[in-house]
PDB file of N, CA, C and O in Angstrom, chain B, residues numbered from 101:
ATOM      1  N   MET B 101      11.119  -5.466  -6.931  1.00  0.00           N
ATOM      2  CA  MET B 101      10.108  -5.215  -5.931  1.00  0.00           C
ATOM      3  C   MET B 101       8.729  -5.396  -6.583  1.00  0.00           C
ATOM      4  O   MET B 101       8.543  -5.051  -7.750  1.00  0.00           O
ATOM      5  N   SER B 102       7.773  -5.934  -5.834  1.00  0.00           N
ATOM      6  CA  SER B 102       6.425  -6.143  -6.358  1.00  0.00           C
ATOM      7  C   SER B 102       5.693  -4.806  -6.508  1.00  0.00           C
ATOM      8  O   SER B 102       6.096  -3.789  -5.945  1.00  0.00           O
ATOM      9  N   LYS B 103       4.619  -4.840  -7.275  1.00  0.00           N
ATOM     10  CA  LYS B 103       3.812  -3.629  -7.444  1.00  0.00           C
ATOM     11  C   LYS B 103       3.243  -3.167  -6.108  1.00  0.00           C
ATOM     12  O   LYS B 103       3.163  -1.969  -5.839  1.00  0.00           O
ATOM     13  N   LEU B 104       2.849  -4.127  -5.271  1.00  0.00           N
ATOM     14  CA  LEU B 104       2.333  -3.786  -3.943  1.00  0.00           C
ATOM     15  C   LEU B 104       3.417  -3.119  -3.112  1.00  0.00           C
ATOM     16  O   LEU B 104       3.181  -2.079  -2.498  1.00  0.00           O
ATOM     17  N   ALA B 105       4.602  -3.712  -3.089  1.00  0.00           N
ATOM     18  CA  ALA B 105       5.704  -3.127  -2.326  1.00  0.00           C
ATOM     19  C   ALA B 105       6.033  -1.732  -2.849  1.00  0.00           C
ATOM     20  O   ALA B 105       6.262  -0.812  -2.064  1.00  0.00           O
ATOM     21  N   ASP B 106       6.056  -1.574  -4.153  1.00  0.00           N
ATOM     22  CA  ASP B 106       6.322  -0.252  -4.743  1.00  0.00           C
ATOM     23  C   ASP B 106       5.302   0.776  -4.255  1.00  0.00           C
ATOM     24  O   ASP B 106       5.671   1.883  -3.860  1.00  0.00           O
ATOM     25  N   LEU B 107       4.021   0.410  -4.282  1.00  0.00           N
ATOM     26  CA  LEU B 107       2.981   1.351  -3.850  1.00  0.00           C
ATOM     27  C   LEU B 107       3.129   1.671  -2.366  1.00  0.00           C
ATOM     28  O   LEU B 107       3.007   2.831  -1.974  1.00  0.00           O
ATOM     29  N   LEU B 108       3.387   0.671  -1.543  1.00  0.00           N
ATOM     30  CA  LEU B 108       3.540   0.910  -0.104  1.00  0.00           C
ATOM     31  C   LEU B 108       4.693   1.865   0.176  1.00  0.00           C
ATOM     32  O   LEU B 108       4.577   2.755   1.019  1.00  0.00           O
ATOM     33  N   VAL B 109       5.791   1.683  -0.522  1.00  0.00           N
ATOM     34  CA  VAL B 109       6.942   2.579  -0.350  1.00  0.00           C
ATOM     35  C   VAL B 109       6.584   3.985  -0.823  1.00  0.00           C
ATOM     36  O   VAL B 109       6.893   4.967  -0.149  1.00  0.00           O
ATOM     37  N   GLU B 110       5.939   4.080  -1.972  1.00  0.00           N
ATOM     38  CA  GLU B 110       5.568   5.383  -2.511  1.00  0.00           C
ATOM     39  C   GLU B 110       4.592   6.112  -1.589  1.00  0.00           C
ATOM     40  O   GLU B 110       4.688   7.330  -1.435  1.00  0.00           O
ATOM     41  N   LEU B 111       3.663   5.394  -0.979  1.00  0.00           N
ATOM     42  CA  LEU B 111       2.724   6.028  -0.048  1.00  0.00           C
ATOM     43  C   LEU B 111       3.459   6.627   1.145  1.00  0.00           C
ATOM     44  O   LEU B 111       3.056   7.667   1.667  1.00  0.00           O
ATOM     45  N   GLY B 112       4.533   5.975   1.576  1.00  0.00           N
ATOM     46  CA  GLY B 112       5.318   6.489   2.693  1.00  0.00           C
ATOM     47  C   GLY B 112       6.197   7.672   2.318  1.00  0.00           C
ATOM     48  O   GLY B 112       6.582   8.456   3.186  1.00  0.00           O
ATOM     49  N   LYS B 113       6.516   7.808   1.046  1.00  0.00           N
ATOM     50  CA  LYS B 113       7.437   8.857   0.590  1.00  0.00           C
ATOM     51  C   LYS B 113       6.747  10.105   0.062  1.00  0.00           C
ATOM     52  O   LYS B 113       7.261  11.212   0.224  1.00  0.00           O
ATOM     53  N   HIS B 114       5.605   9.943  -0.560  1.00  0.00           N
ATOM     54  CA  HIS B 114       5.009  11.044  -1.326  1.00  0.00           C
ATOM     55  C   HIS B 114       3.643  11.438  -0.768  1.00  0.00           C
ATOM     56  O   HIS B 114       2.657  10.717  -0.925  1.00  0.00           O
ATOM     57  N   GLY B 115       3.609  12.578  -0.126  1.00  0.00           N
ATOM     58  CA  GLY B 115       2.379  13.065   0.486  1.00  0.00           C
ATOM     59  C   GLY B 115       1.252  13.245  -0.503  1.00  0.00           C
ATOM     60  O   GLY B 115       0.094  12.996  -0.169  1.00  0.00           O
ATOM     61  N   ASN B 116       1.564  13.671  -1.713  1.00  0.00           N
ATOM     62  CA  ASN B 116       0.501  13.892  -2.697  1.00  0.00           C
ATOM     63  C   ASN B 116      -0.144  12.567  -3.101  1.00  0.00           C
ATOM     64  O   ASN B 116      -1.361  12.506  -3.281  1.00  0.00           O
ATOM     65  N   LEU B 117       0.643  11.519  -3.246  1.00  0.00           N
ATOM     66  CA  LEU B 117       0.088  10.206  -3.564  1.00  0.00           C
ATOM     67  C   LEU B 117      -0.731   9.690  -2.381  1.00  0.00           C
ATOM     68  O   LEU B 117      -1.807   9.120  -2.565  1.00  0.00           O
ATOM     69  N   TYR B 118      -0.223   9.890  -1.185  1.00  0.00           N
ATOM     70  CA  TYR B 118      -0.943   9.470   0.015  1.00  0.00           C
ATOM     71  C   TYR B 118      -2.312  10.163   0.102  1.00  0.00           C
ATOM     72  O   TYR B 118      -3.308   9.528   0.448  1.00  0.00           O
ATOM     73  N   GLU B 119      -2.355  11.450  -0.208  1.00  0.00           N
ATOM     74  CA  GLU B 119      -3.628  12.175  -0.181  1.00  0.00           C
ATOM     75  C   GLU B 119      -4.583  11.654  -1.250  1.00  0.00           C
ATOM     76  O   GLU B 119      -5.779  11.506  -1.001  1.00  0.00           O
ATOM     77  N   ARG B 120      -4.053  11.375  -2.444  1.00  0.00           N
ATOM     78  CA  ARG B 120      -4.885  10.788  -3.496  1.00  0.00           C
ATOM     79  C   ARG B 120      -5.435   9.442  -3.049  1.00  0.00           C
ATOM     80  O   ARG B 120      -6.597   9.126  -3.301  1.00  0.00           O
ATOM     81  N   TYR B 121      -4.589   8.643  -2.376  1.00  0.00           N
ATOM     82  CA  TYR B 121      -5.007   7.335  -1.878  1.00  0.00           C
ATOM     83  C   TYR B 121      -6.119   7.493  -0.840  1.00  0.00           C
ATOM     84  O   TYR B 121      -7.089   6.735  -0.847  1.00  0.00           O
ATOM     85  N   ARG B 122      -5.981   8.462   0.037  1.00  0.00           N
ATOM     86  CA  ARG B 122      -7.018   8.693   1.056  1.00  0.00           C
ATOM     87  C   ARG B 122      -8.347   9.061   0.410  1.00  0.00           C
ATOM     88  O   ARG B 122      -9.407   8.678   0.905  1.00  0.00           O
ATOM     89  N   GLN B 123      -8.295   9.801  -0.691  1.00  0.00           N
ATOM     90  CA  GLN B 123      -9.517  10.237  -1.377  1.00  0.00           C
ATOM     91  C   GLN B 123     -10.158   9.113  -2.198  1.00  0.00           C
ATOM     92  O   GLN B 123     -11.382   8.994  -2.238  1.00  0.00           O
ATOM     93  N   ASP B 124      -9.326   8.284  -2.856  1.00  0.00           N
ATOM     94  CA  ASP B 124      -9.850   7.230  -3.743  1.00  0.00           C
ATOM     95  C   ASP B 124      -8.865   6.063  -3.782  1.00  0.00           C
ATOM     96  O   ASP B 124      -8.143   5.889  -4.763  1.00  0.00           O
ATOM     97  N   PRO B 125      -8.836   5.261  -2.710  1.00  0.00           N
ATOM     98  CA  PRO B 125      -7.848   4.194  -2.636  1.00  0.00           C
ATOM     99  C   PRO B 125      -7.950   3.185  -3.777  1.00  0.00           C
ATOM    100  O   PRO B 125      -6.926   2.740  -4.295  1.00  0.00           O
ATOM    101  N   GLU B 126      -9.148   2.821  -4.171  1.00  0.00           N
ATOM    102  CA  GLU B 126      -9.288   1.826  -5.235  1.00  0.00           C
ATOM    103  C   GLU B 126      -8.708   2.318  -6.553  1.00  0.00           C
ATOM    104  O   GLU B 126      -8.077   1.544  -7.273  1.00  0.00           O
ATOM    105  N   GLN B 127      -8.909   3.578  -6.878  1.00  0.00           N
ATOM    106  CA  GLN B 127      -8.362   4.123  -8.121  1.00  0.00           C
ATOM    107  C   GLN B 127      -6.834   4.099  -8.098  1.00  0.00           C
ATOM    108  O   GLN B 127      -6.206   3.694  -9.077  1.00  0.00           O
ATOM    109  N   VAL B 128      -6.242   4.524  -7.002  1.00  0.00           N
ATOM    110  CA  VAL B 128      -4.782   4.529  -6.898  1.00  0.00           C
ATOM    111  C   VAL B 128      -4.237   3.106  -6.989  1.00  0.00           C
ATOM    112  O   VAL B 128      -3.234   2.871  -7.662  1.00  0.00           O
ATOM    113  N   MET B 129      -4.883   2.164  -6.324  1.00  0.00           N
ATOM    114  CA  MET B 129      -4.410   0.774  -6.386  1.00  0.00           C
ATOM    115  C   MET B 129      -4.540   0.207  -7.795  1.00  0.00           C
ATOM    116  O   MET B 129      -3.652  -0.510  -8.254  1.00  0.00           O
ATOM    117  N   ARG B 130      -5.633   0.517  -8.487  1.00  0.00           N
ATOM    118  CA  ARG B 130      -5.781   0.057  -9.884  1.00  0.00           C
ATOM    119  C   ARG B 130      -4.692   0.656 -10.761  1.00  0.00           C
ATOM    120  O   ARG B 130      -4.102  -0.038 -11.589  1.00  0.00           O
ATOM    121  N   GLU B 131      -4.428   1.946 -10.579  1.00  0.00           N
ATOM    122  CA  GLU B 131      -3.379   2.617 -11.366  1.00  0.00           C
ATOM    123  C   GLU B 131      -2.020   1.958 -11.166  1.00  0.00           C
ATOM    124  O   GLU B 131      -1.186   1.963 -12.072  1.00  0.00           O
ATOM    125  N   HIS B 132      -1.794   1.390  -9.981  1.00  0.00           N
ATOM    126  CA  HIS B 132      -0.513   0.758  -9.679  1.00  0.00           C
ATOM    127  C   HIS B 132      -0.518  -0.743  -9.961  1.00  0.00           C
ATOM    128  O   HIS B 132       0.467  -1.427  -9.681  1.00  0.00           O
ATOM    129  N   GLY B 133      -1.615  -1.259 -10.511  1.00  0.00           N
ATOM    130  CA  GLY B 133      -1.662  -2.637 -10.980  1.00  0.00           C
ATOM    131  C   GLY B 133      -1.762  -3.696  -9.891  1.00  0.00           C
ATOM    132  O   GLY B 133      -1.305  -4.822 -10.088  1.00  0.00           O
ATOM    133  N   LEU B 134      -2.348  -3.361  -8.752  1.00  0.00           N
ATOM    134  CA  LEU B 134      -2.486  -4.339  -7.683  1.00  0.00           C
ATOM    135  C   LEU B 134      -3.528  -5.399  -8.040  1.00  0.00           C
ATOM    136  O   LEU B 134      -4.493  -5.131  -8.755  1.00  0.00           O
ATOM    137  N   SER B 135      -3.308  -6.602  -7.524  1.00  0.00           N
ATOM    138  CA  SER B 135      -4.256  -7.699  -7.720  1.00  0.00           C
ATOM    139  C   SER B 135      -5.460  -7.494  -6.798  1.00  0.00           C
ATOM    140  O   SER B 135      -5.427  -6.663  -5.890  1.00  0.00           O
ATOM    141  N   ASP B 136      -6.509  -8.255  -7.044  1.00  0.00           N
ATOM    142  CA  ASP B 136      -7.692  -8.184  -6.179  1.00  0.00           C
ATOM    143  C   ASP B 136      -7.327  -8.552  -4.739  1.00  0.00           C
ATOM    144  O   ASP B 136      -7.812  -7.925  -3.797  1.00  0.00           O
ATOM    145  N   GLU B 137      -6.484  -9.554  -4.567  1.00  0.00           N
ATOM    146  CA  GLU B 137      -6.074  -9.971  -3.219  1.00  0.00           C
ATOM    147  C   GLU B 137      -5.296  -8.865  -2.517  1.00  0.00           C
ATOM    148  O   GLU B 137      -5.503  -8.612  -1.330  1.00  0.00           O
ATOM    149  N   GLU B 138      -4.403  -8.208  -3.247  1.00  0.00           N
ATOM    150  CA  GLU B 138      -3.633  -7.107  -2.669  1.00  0.00           C
ATOM    151  C   GLU B 138      -4.538  -5.933  -2.311  1.00  0.00           C
ATOM    152  O   GLU B 138      -4.388  -5.318  -1.255  1.00  0.00           O
ATOM    153  N   MET B 139      -5.474  -5.633  -3.201  1.00  0.00           N
ATOM    154  CA  MET B 139      -6.400  -4.530  -2.933  1.00  0.00           C
ATOM    155  C   MET B 139      -7.255  -4.821  -1.703  1.00  0.00           C
ATOM    156  O   MET B 139      -7.474  -3.935  -0.877  1.00  0.00           O
ATOM    157  N   ALA B 140      -7.733  -6.041  -1.576  1.00  0.00           N
ATOM    158  CA  ALA B 140      -8.551  -6.416  -0.419  1.00  0.00           C
ATOM    159  C   ALA B 140      -7.750  -6.288   0.868  1.00  0.00           C
ATOM    160  O   ALA B 140      -8.271  -5.810   1.875  1.00  0.00           O
ATOM    161  N   ALA B 141      -6.491  -6.710   0.848  1.00  0.00           N
ATOM    162  CA  ALA B 141      -5.639  -6.604   2.037  1.00  0.00           C
ATOM    163  C   ALA B 141      -5.386  -5.150   2.396  1.00  0.00           C
ATOM    164  O   ALA B 141      -5.363  -4.798   3.576  1.00  0.00           O
ATOM    165  N   MET B 142      -5.196  -4.303   1.398  1.00  0.00           N
ATOM    166  CA  MET B 142      -4.994  -2.875   1.653  1.00  0.00           C
ATOM    167  C   MET B 142      -6.249  -2.260   2.268  1.00  0.00           C
ATOM    168  O   MET B 142      -6.160  -1.527   3.253  1.00  0.00           O
ATOM    169  N   LEU B 143      -7.398  -2.547   1.704  1.00  0.00           N
ATOM    170  CA  LEU B 143      -8.650  -1.972   2.199  1.00  0.00           C
ATOM    171  C   LEU B 143      -8.963  -2.460   3.614  1.00  0.00           C
ATOM    172  O   LEU B 143      -9.537  -1.725   4.417  1.00  0.00           O
ATOM    173  N   ALA B 144      -8.585  -3.699   3.911  1.00  0.00           N
ATOM    174  CA  ALA B 144      -8.812  -4.257   5.254  1.00  0.00           C
ATOM    175  C   ALA B 144      -7.730  -3.826   6.244  1.00  0.00           C
ATOM    176  O   ALA B 144      -7.849  -4.057   7.447  1.00  0.00           O
ATOM    177  N   LYS B 145      -6.665  -3.192   5.719  1.00  0.00           N
ATOM    178  CA  LYS B 145      -5.512  -2.790   6.540  1.00  0.00           C
ATOM    179  C   LYS B 145      -4.936  -3.989   7.286  1.00  0.00           C
ATOM    180  O   LYS B 145      -4.566  -3.896   8.456  1.00  0.00           O
ATOM    181  N   ASP B 146      -4.868  -5.129   6.572  1.00  0.00           N
ATOM    182  CA  ASP B 146      -4.361  -6.382   7.113  1.00  0.00           C
ATOM    183  C   ASP B 146      -2.840  -6.397   6.993  1.00  0.00           C
ATOM    184  O   ASP B 146      -2.289  -6.882   6.006  1.00  0.00           O
ATOM    185  N   VAL B 147      -2.176  -5.863   8.003  1.00  0.00           N
ATOM    186  CA  VAL B 147      -0.727  -5.661   7.958  1.00  0.00           C
ATOM    187  C   VAL B 147       0.014  -6.979   7.766  1.00  0.00           C
ATOM    188  O   VAL B 147       0.965  -7.039   6.986  1.00  0.00           O
ATOM    189  N   GLU B 148      -0.398  -8.025   8.454  1.00  0.00           N
ATOM    190  CA  GLU B 148       0.305  -9.303   8.332  1.00  0.00           C
ATOM    191  C   GLU B 148       0.197  -9.869   6.920  1.00  0.00           C
ATOM    192  O   GLU B 148       1.181 -10.380   6.385  1.00  0.00           O
ATOM    193  N   LYS B 149      -0.974  -9.786   6.317  1.00  0.00           N
ATOM    194  CA  LYS B 149      -1.144 -10.259   4.947  1.00  0.00           C
ATOM    195  C   LYS B 149      -0.357  -9.394   3.978  1.00  0.00           C
ATOM    196  O   LYS B 149       0.238  -9.903   3.029  1.00  0.00           O
ATOM    197  N   LEU B 150      -0.353  -8.085   4.215  1.00  0.00           N
ATOM    198  CA  LEU B 150       0.409  -7.184   3.350  1.00  0.00           C
ATOM    199  C   LEU B 150       1.906  -7.455   3.454  1.00  0.00           C
ATOM    200  O   LEU B 150       2.616  -7.379   2.451  1.00  0.00           O
ATOM    201  N   LYS B 151       2.391  -7.768   4.637  1.00  0.00           N
ATOM    202  CA  LYS B 151       3.804  -8.139   4.787  1.00  0.00           C
ATOM    203  C   LYS B 151       4.113  -9.362   3.943  1.00  0.00           C
ATOM    204  O   LYS B 151       5.121  -9.399   3.237  1.00  0.00           O
ATOM    205  N   ARG B 152       3.242 -10.366   4.016  1.00  0.00           N
ATOM    206  CA  ARG B 152       3.456 -11.601   3.264  1.00  0.00           C
ATOM    207  C   ARG B 152       3.403 -11.345   1.757  1.00  0.00           C
ATOM    208  O   ARG B 152       4.255 -11.833   1.014  1.00  0.00           O
ATOM    209  N   LEU B 153       2.413 -10.588   1.309  1.00  0.00           N
ATOM    210  CA  LEU B 153       2.244 -10.342  -0.127  1.00  0.00           C
ATOM    211  C   LEU B 153       3.328  -9.448  -0.711  1.00  0.00           C
ATOM    212  O   LEU B 153       3.719  -9.615  -1.866  1.00  0.00           O
ATOM    213  N   SER B 154       3.814  -8.500   0.085  1.00  0.00           N
ATOM    214  CA  SER B 154       4.772  -7.519  -0.433  1.00  0.00           C
ATOM    215  C   SER B 154       6.229  -7.917  -0.195  1.00  0.00           C
ATOM    216  O   SER B 154       7.124  -7.485  -0.920  1.00  0.00           O
ATOM    217  N   GLY B 155       6.455  -8.739   0.823  1.00  0.00           N
ATOM    218  CA  GLY B 155       7.827  -9.065   1.188  1.00  0.00           C
ATOM    219  C   GLY B 155       8.478  -8.005   2.059  1.00  0.00           C
ATOM    220  O   GLY B 155       9.663  -8.114   2.373  1.00  0.00           O
ATOM    221  N   LEU B 156       7.732  -6.985   2.456  1.00  0.00           N
ATOM    222  CA  LEU B 156       8.247  -5.919   3.305  1.00  0.00           C
ATOM    223  C   LEU B 156       7.954  -6.249   4.768  1.00  0.00           C
ATOM    224  O   LEU B 156       6.836  -6.632   5.112  1.00  0.00           O
ATOM    225  N   ASP B 157       8.948  -6.101   5.613  1.00  0.00           N
ATOM    226  CA  ASP B 157       8.781  -6.430   7.029  1.00  0.00           C
ATOM    227  C   ASP B 157       8.505  -5.216   7.910  1.00  0.00           C
ATOM    228  O   ASP B 157       8.114  -5.377   9.067  1.00  0.00           O
ATOM    229  N   ASN B 158       8.696  -4.021   7.397  1.00  0.00           N
ATOM    230  CA  ASN B 158       8.616  -2.829   8.254  1.00  0.00           C
ATOM    231  C   ASN B 158       7.374  -1.984   7.987  1.00  0.00           C
ATOM    232  O   ASN B 158       7.437  -0.756   8.026  1.00  0.00           O
ATOM    233  N   LEU B 159       6.261  -2.631   7.720  1.00  0.00           N
ATOM    234  CA  LEU B 159       5.039  -1.878   7.433  1.00  0.00           C
ATOM    235  C   LEU B 159       4.489  -1.232   8.686  1.00  0.00           C
ATOM    236  O   LEU B 159       4.613  -1.770   9.786  1.00  0.00           O
ATOM    237  N   ARG B 160       3.884  -0.078   8.510  1.00  0.00           N
ATOM    238  CA  ARG B 160       3.242   0.659   9.592  1.00  0.00           C
ATOM    239  C   ARG B 160       1.812   0.954   9.169  1.00  0.00           C
ATOM    240  O   ARG B 160       1.519   1.065   7.978  1.00  0.00           O
ATOM    241  N   SER B 161       0.940   1.078  10.132  1.00  0.00           N
ATOM    242  CA  SER B 161      -0.447   1.377   9.813  1.00  0.00           C
ATOM    243  C   SER B 161      -0.974   2.441  10.761  1.00  0.00           C
ATOM    244  O   SER B 161      -0.770   2.369  11.973  1.00  0.00           O
ATOM    245  N   ASN B 162      -1.655   3.427  10.193  1.00  0.00           N
ATOM    246  CA  ASN B 162      -2.460   4.362  10.977  1.00  0.00           C
ATOM    247  C   ASN B 162      -3.826   4.346  10.306  1.00  0.00           C
ATOM    248  O   ASN B 162      -4.587   3.403  10.524  1.00  0.00           O
ATOM    249  N   ASP B 163      -4.165   5.322   9.517  1.00  0.00           N
ATOM    250  CA  ASP B 163      -5.416   5.214   8.769  1.00  0.00           C
ATOM    251  C   ASP B 163      -5.169   4.595   7.404  1.00  0.00           C
ATOM    252  O   ASP B 163      -6.106   4.394   6.632  1.00  0.00           O
ATOM    253  N   SER B 164      -3.917   4.293   7.105  1.00  0.00           N
ATOM    254  CA  SER B 164      -3.489   3.673   5.865  1.00  0.00           C
ATOM    255  C   SER B 164      -2.308   2.786   6.204  1.00  0.00           C
ATOM    256  O   SER B 164      -1.779   2.854   7.314  1.00  0.00           O
ATOM    257  N   VAL B 165      -1.894   1.969   5.278  1.00  0.00           N
ATOM    258  CA  VAL B 165      -0.713   1.140   5.479  1.00  0.00           C
ATOM    259  C   VAL B 165       0.334   1.631   4.492  1.00  0.00           C
ATOM    260  O   VAL B 165       0.038   1.842   3.316  1.00  0.00           O
ATOM    261  N   HIS B 166       1.558   1.813   4.972  1.00  0.00           N
ATOM    262  CA  HIS B 166       2.652   2.242   4.103  1.00  0.00           C
ATOM    263  C   HIS B 166       3.971   1.754   4.655  1.00  0.00           C
ATOM    264  O   HIS B 166       4.058   1.292   5.793  1.00  0.00           O
ATOM    265  N   SER B 167       4.992   1.865   3.834  1.00  0.00           N
ATOM    266  CA  SER B 167       6.319   1.420   4.231  1.00  0.00           C
ATOM    267  C   SER B 167       7.262   2.610   4.322  1.00  0.00           C
ATOM    268  O   SER B 167       7.117   3.595   3.598  1.00  0.00           O
ATOM    269  N   HIS B 168       8.211   2.502   5.207  1.00  0.00           N
ATOM    270  CA  HIS B 168       9.235   3.533   5.328  1.00  0.00           C
ATOM    271  C   HIS B 168      10.549   3.046   4.742  1.00  0.00           C
ATOM    272  O   HIS B 168      11.618   3.399   5.241  1.00  0.00           O
ATOM    273  N   GLU B 169      10.485   2.245   3.699  1.00  0.00           N
ATOM    274  CA  GLU B 169      11.687   1.783   3.006  1.00  0.00           C
ATOM    275  C   GLU B 169      12.419   2.989   2.432  1.00  0.00           C
ATOM    276  O   GLU B 169      11.791   3.971   2.039  1.00  0.00           O
ATOM    277  N   PRO B 170      13.730   2.916   2.384  1.00  0.00           N
ATOM    278  CA  PRO B 170      14.503   4.033   1.790  1.00  0.00           C
ATOM    279  C   PRO B 170      14.289   4.126   0.289  1.00  0.00           C
ATOM    280  O   PRO B 170      14.859   5.000  -0.363  1.00  0.00           O
TER     281      PRO B 170
END
């Protein structure tokens, strides 16, 4: 799984990580090794681009984008 996909899954699973992301999304994305393109797509909440970059088809978006992968 890509680093982006890993982060999206983790955001959907772990409330504490999700809260950290809400407070400082760029720091969390840097910690997870996302590329500039991935970070830009996350900040723009561009679900279609995130699907393409991550390979995940079941992304959801509210105030953040995350995956409900098992």
